[in-house]
N, C-alpha and C positions, 0 to 999 in steps of 0.2 A: 820777534825777528832779530837775527844777528845784526850787530852793528856793522857799518860800512868798513871800519878799520879791521874788524875780524874777517870780513869777507875778502878783503883785498890784501891781507898780510903776506900771501904767497905769490902775489902778482908783481913782476918786475916793474919798477917805477916808470920806465919810459918805453915799455914794449907791450905789444898786444899779440906776441907770437903764440901765446897759448890759447888765443881765442879763435873760435870757429866763426865763419862768416858765410852768408848765403851767396852762392854764385861766384865766390872768389877763392882761389886755391891757396895762394900764398899770402898770409897776413902781412900787412905793412906796419911800419913802426909808428907808434903813437907819438905825437909831438906836442910841444907847448906853443904852437903857432897861433892858437885861438886867443882872441881878446876877450877874456872872461867878463869884462865889463859890458860887452855888447851881446853876449851869448846867454840864452836862457839856461840856467843851471838845473839840469835834470837829476843831479846826483841824489840818490836816496829814493827817488820816485820808483813806483812799481807798476809794471804793465803786465797783467796776466801773471805768469810765473817768473817774469824777468825783473830783477832789481838793478837799476842803473848805478854803475860804479863811477864812471868817468867818461869824458869825451875822448874819442879816438879820431885821428885824422882820416880824411877821405881815402878809402882803400882802393878806389878805381876811378879812372878818368871818365868812365862811361856813366857814372851816377853822381849827381850833385847833392849837396846837403851834408848835414852832420851825422856822424856815426858815434855810437856809444858802447863802451865796454859794459857788459851786464853779467850778472850771476843768476843762473836759473835755480829754481827751488830744488831741482834734482842734484845741484852741485856743479853742473857744467858751466864753463866759461862760454860767453857768446858775444858777438858783436852785431848790433842791429842798427838799421837806419832810423833816425829820429822820427821821421814822418810815419814810417811803418809802425813804430811803437805807439805813437799818439793816435793813429787811426785804427789800432787794434788788429792790423794785418799780421803782426808777429806777437805771439803770446807766450812762447816758450823757446827753448833751444832746439826743439824738435822731438823732445822726449815723449810728447803726447801726439806725435805725428799721426798715428793710426786713428786717434779720436778726432783730431782736427780735419783729417781727410774726409771723414764722413760728415762732420758738422759744417765746416767752413767750405769744403770742397764741392758742395752742391752735388750730392750723389743720389743715385737711384739703385736700390737693392745693393748698396755697398760699393757701387762703381761710380766714378766721376762722370758727370754728364758731358755731352758733346760741347756744350757752351763753356764749361769750366776748362776742359782740355784746350779748347780754342784760345781762351784767355791766357792760359799758362804758356802755351807754345808761342803765341803772339809775342809775349813779353820776352821769352827766352831768345828768339831769333833776332830781337831788336837790341838786347842788352848783354847777351852772353857770347863773347868772342869764340867760345868753344862749340857753340851750336852749329850743326851742319849747314844751316841756312843763314848764318851770320853774314857771309859775304854779300848776299843779295838783299839784306835788310839793314842791320845795324851798321855794317861797313859802308853802306851808301848814305848813312845819315838818317835813315827812317827810324822813327821812335814811336813810343806809345804815349798818348797825351796824359797829363797829370791826373785827370779825372779817372782814368782807367788804370793807370800804372799800379796804384796801391789799393784799388777797390774792385773786386769782382762784382760786388753788388751793383756798383755804378755801371759797369760794363753790361751786365745782364739787364738792368733797367733801361739802358739806352738802346741796346740791340734786340732785346726780346729773345725768345727761344728760336732756334733754327727751325724753319718750316718743315724740314725733313732731314733724314740722315745723309742725304745726298748734297745738302747745302753746306757751304763753307763761307768764312768771312772773306770779303773782297774790298779792296780800296778802289774807289772810283777813279782817283788819280794815282796811277802806279808809282809815282814819285812822291806822293804825299804821305803823311803820317797816319797812324791808327788813331782816329778820333771820330766822334759821333757824326760829324758832317761829311766824312769821307768813307764811311764803311756801310756795307749792306750784306745781307745773306744772299748768296747766289749758288746756282748749280755749277758743276765743273765745266759744263758746256759753255755757259755764259762767261765763266771766269777765264776760259781759254781765249776769249775774244779780247781780253783786256790785259795782255802781257806785253812785256817790252819787245818780244819777238814779233808782235803783230805788225803787219805792213798795211798801210793805208793806200787804197787803189781807187782809180776812177774807171768805172765801167758803165757804159750807156748813159753817161752824163751824171751818174750818181757816185757819191763817195762811199765806199764800203771797205770792210776789213778783209784781210786775206782769207781768214777761215770762212767768212760768209761767202766769198767767191767759190771756195772749195765745195760748200754745201749747194750752191746754185747749180754748179756743173757736175756735181757728184764725182769728185776726184779726191784722192788722199792728199793730205797736206804735203807729204814728201814729193808727190808729183808736181804740185804747185811750185815748191822750192826748186825743183830741177829746172823747170821751164823758166822760172823767174830769175834765178840766180846763175844758172849755167847757160841756158839758151838766151837769156836776156830779153825774154818776151815781156811785154807790158801786161797789165791786168786785163785790158780790153782784148789783146791778142789771145791770151789764155782762155778768156771767156768764149771768144769766137771759135777757138779750136775744139773746145769740149762742150759747147752749148747743146749739142744734140745727143749727149750721153744718156 
């Protein structure tokens, strides 16, 4: 194996501009702000195809922990999270992506499974500001628990396979995080009962959700919204109006 000095001879001393990074578009400047006496020195260690060269400062405020400058066996520069390296979640710069997609990506006939796609999309909407769903998740402070963030295997072990293609992951507390105690597989119909748009009503002495009322009296949700928001009817009044539908 080449020496560390040989691998790093073309890398600027205080910059990681030439390094690629997962989920971050513009590399940040490496700094000497770390107290090396209190930080585990990973320099020279190898994880998969990645050889650790030096510590790099945190590239994003959305992720905590140490990042490391690495050199891949293929010759590419790469910046990886320390936890991801040690847990085996990152093994290369991506040069063996096709291979890892099949092996680590939990695939069936070369295609990623529903569970793996769910895990990947869950992490993206909670950690990537460019994700189309970021505003409703990461921007609201919703995150993925440490047990799941770096391990698809842990996620699959805790959640199991989705019962059917119609099932998707759901948080029992819509303001809570993605973690084993707050997540279940549900159908889209059940999931629609647990959104921030859901309105809690009292009908015939019972507490029900707005979609349940629509099902009870056989009306579209748009009809409920019209009478509730525009006409200012109560849940009981809407029930009485349409109960013979």
